[in-house]
N, C-alpha and C positions, 0 to 999 in steps of 0.2 A: 557640536556645531552650534554656534550662536545664531538663532533665528533672525536677529536684527541685521545680520549681514546679507540676508536674502532680499533682493530688490526685484520689482516687477515693472515691466515697461513694454511698449510696442517696439518691434524690431526696427532697426535703422538699416539703410542700404549697405553701409559698411560692415554690418554684422551678418549678412547673409551667408558668407562662406563659413563663418564660425558656427552659425546655426546648422548648416548642412553637415558639418563635422559632428556636431552634437547628435543630430538625428541619426546619423549612420553609426553612432556608438551605442545607440539604444537597443537593448535586447527586448524581445517580445516578453510582455509581462507574463509570469508564470511558466516560462520556458527558458531553455539555455540557448535558444536560437536568436541570431541577429535578424532584424527586419531587412526586407529587401532594400538595397542601396537606393538612396534618393539622389538624383543628379541635379545639377543647377538648371539644366534645360527643363526637366520635369517640374521642378519647383517653380520656375518662372512661368511656365505654361499654366500651372494650376492656380497661382496666386497673383500674377501680374498681368497675364495676357487673357484673362477671362473676360466675358462680354461686358461686364459692368466696370472693369478695370479697378475694382474696389475689393480689397481684402484686408484683414487685420491679423497680424501674428503677434501674439503676446509672449514675452520671455520671462523666465525666472532666472536670476543670475546670483551667483555666489562669488564675491570678490571679482566682479566683472566677467566671470566665466559663465557661459550659458549652461544651465543644468536642467531646464525644462522649457517646454514650448506648447502653444495652444493656437492652432490655425483656424481662421474663420473666413473663407471666401464668401462674397456676398452676391446674391442673384436677385432677379426680378421675381416677384411672387404675386399670384392672382388670388384674390379672395372676393367672391361674388362680383366678378367682372371689374373690380378695382385693383389697381397696382400698388404693391408694397415692396419693401426690401426684406429679404430673408438671408440669414447667415447660416452656414453649415459648420458646426464645430466638428472637425474631422480628424486632423492629424495632431494628436496630443501625446505628451510623454514627459517622463522625468528620468534622468540618468539613474541607473541602478543603484549606485552608491548613496543616492539622496532620497530614495523611496522610504515610505513609512514615517515621514516626518511632517506630514501635513502640507507639503509644498504644493501638490496638485490642487488641494482644496483652496489654498490661498491664491494660486495662479488663476484657477477657473473663476473664483469669486471676483478677482480684479478684472478679468476679461469681461465677464458678464455685466458688471457694473458700468464699464466703459461702453459696451455694446448697447446697453439700454438707452443711451443717448444718441445712438447713431443709426440703428436699424429697428424694424418693427417686430421681428421675431427671429428665433434661432431654432434650428433642429439638429439632431444628431442620431447616429446609430452606434451607441457605445458598446464596447465588448463587456463580457461578464465581470471583468475586474473593475471597470470604472462606472458601471451603470448605477450602483448604489450612491456614488458621489453625485451623479447628475440628478437623480430623483430625490434623495433625502437631504442633501446638503445644498444643492442649487435649485431645487424646486421645479424640476422639469416635469412636464405632463406626459404620462404614458399614453400613446396613441394605439399601438398594437404591434404585433409581430408580423412581418411580411411572410406569408406562407410560401414555401418552396415546393415547386412541382417539377416532375420530370416525365419524360416519355422516351422509351427506347426508339431508335430510328427505324426499326423494322415495323413499328406499329403506326403506320400511316393510313391515309385514306379511310377515315371513319365515314360512316353512312352520311350521305348528304354533304360531305366536305370535299368532294373531288372537284377538280378544276373544270370549268366550263370551256366550251370551244372558243368563246369570245374573250376568254381571259388570257392574260400574259403575265408571267412572272419575270421581272427585270431587275438587274443590279442598278443601284442608284449611286452615282458618283458625285453629284452636285445637289446642293439644297436649293432647288428652284421654287418658283411660286406655288406649284401644285403640292410639293412636299411640305413646305412650311404652312400652307393653308390647311392641309389635312391634320397636321399636328395642332394647329391653332383651334380648329373646330372641335377636334376630339377633346382637347384640354378644356374647352369652354363648357363641356357637359359635366365637369366636376367643379365643386365649389372652391377647392383649395389645391393649388399646384404651383410648381415652379414654371415660369413662362418658358415654353419651348419654341422660341422664335428662331428666325434664321441665324441670328448671331450665336445663340446658345447651341443649336444643333451643329453648326459648322465648327465651333470651338470644341465642343464636348466630344464629338465623334470623328469628324474628318481631320481635325488637327491634333487629336490625342496622341501623345508619345507612348501611351501605355499599351503597346501592341496594336496590331492592325484590326480595325473595326470596320465591318461591312454593313451595308444597308440594302435591303431588298424590298420590292413593292409588288403588289397585285394590281395590274391595270385591267380595266374593263371599259371598252369604248373610249380609250385614250385618257381615262381619268383614274387616278389612284383610289382604290377602295380600302387598301390596308398597306401598312408599311411596318417592317421590323428592322431593328438595329441589333446586330449580333456579333459575337466574338468567339473564336475557337480557343478552348482552354482544356487543360487536363485536370480533372477532378478525381482525386484519389487514384491517380494513374489511369483513369479512363478518359479517352478522347471524347470531349463534349462540346456542344454548342450552347453558349450562354446568351439568352435574349436580354439585352440591356434596356431596350425601349421599344415602343410600338404605338401605333395609332390606327384607327379604322373609322369608317363612316357607315351609317345606316344600321348595320347589324354586326354583332360580334362574330357571326359565322364567317364574315369576310376575313377576319383575322385567322380563323381556323383553317380556311382554304389556303392561305399563304403559308402558315406553319406546317401544314400537312404536305405541301408540294414544293416548297422552295429548295429543299435538300436535293431532290432529283433534277429539277429544272435548271439549277445553277451550278450543278456539279460541285457542290460545297464539299463533298466527301473525297474529292480527288486527292490522293496521297495522305490525307488526314484520317479518313475513315472513322467519323464520329459514331459513338454508340448511344449517346444520350442527348436530348434537348432539355435544357433546364431554364425555368422561368420563375421569377419571384416578383410579386407586384400586389398593390392595392389599387383597384379601380372599380368603376360602377357595375360592370358586368362580371366581376371576378368569379362569383359562385356559379353562375350559369356557364361560363366559359371553362373553368377548370374542371368541373364535375364531368364534363363530356369529353375532355381532351387529354387530361394528364392524371398522373398518380401523385398524391400528396405525400411528401416526405414527413413522417411523424416528427413533431417538435423534439421528441426525446432523442432522435437520431441525427439531428442537425448539429454539426460540429461548431458552427458559428451562427447563433441566432441573430437575425436582422431585426432589431427592435427599434421602432421609431419613437423618439421622444421630442417634445417641443417645449419652448418657453416663449411666451409672448410678452412684449413690452408695450405694444399698442393696444389699448383697451377695446378698440373697435373690432379686434380680431377674436375676442373671447368667445362669442357665439359660434358654435359649430366647430371650433378649433379642435375639440377633443373627440369629435365623431369620426371614427375610422372610415365610415362609408362616404364621407365628404371629400376624402383625399384621393389624389392621383399620385402614386409613388411607384417608381420602377427602380431597377438596379442602376439605371443611369443617374439616379439621384444619390447614389452611394459612391464614395471616392475610391473604393477598392479596385474597381475595374476601369 
């Protein structure tokens, strides 16, 4: 194959159907399995209907045929109370017959050069096959691995984590002022995070086509003290509840109360009967919270390590960008769920 025949460009509207066909032909790297089918509805939700209405999808083409793609939706980002734009390099791939020829290296380099003129920074959670390309060839910064914790559903009601008489656990169906305010205030206690405003929360969770996502909250005297966003999934054939996002006020124990009691109060287990609650995140109280509530999955036994990498284009973001403790990152920032 003559490398000069490979061209790189942004996707055009008329190419979306061809792009979807290419995506759905892509096998998982290192396996014989095809990836989960991407529908046009899902693609449009993820890259056209997002809160900023801004995303970039870069293509590699051979004789006008799409052979590779590099998706980057853009979100609002907070750094020390100032707003910036952040891209998420998430759905990337090259057709199997064209791998091993340096196409992904060229495509990602083309994309990042263009992005450097349009956004302030980019982040990604690459798999083990592409992480070397991101770090060594594209100069991404290693922030850290999201620790994964679990708790069997029968291990509830830790000492001092039981629900009080004045507490109520409720299902949340709308992103009202109280909900968005709790997320806003919780996010403000971290130096670096994607803005979880009402537009992001509504789009990411209530409008998601990636399976039904639920939201629950702990109310005390008519005010929310903690909120969780969760989804039912099968992990290795075991019925599980995945905590995608959360927020709390005053004390991390308010999050513990909700997690220890929502299962029984909202009849989450009806007909599903989950055996595990799983959470992975980086946040300010993570050590205090996890050590008292969950069991850590050893990194050696995690089938898919969730490693956060970043690359900044705006020099104002250099300070503290590489400090893991400065970030708020949850599974809601990962495009898989």
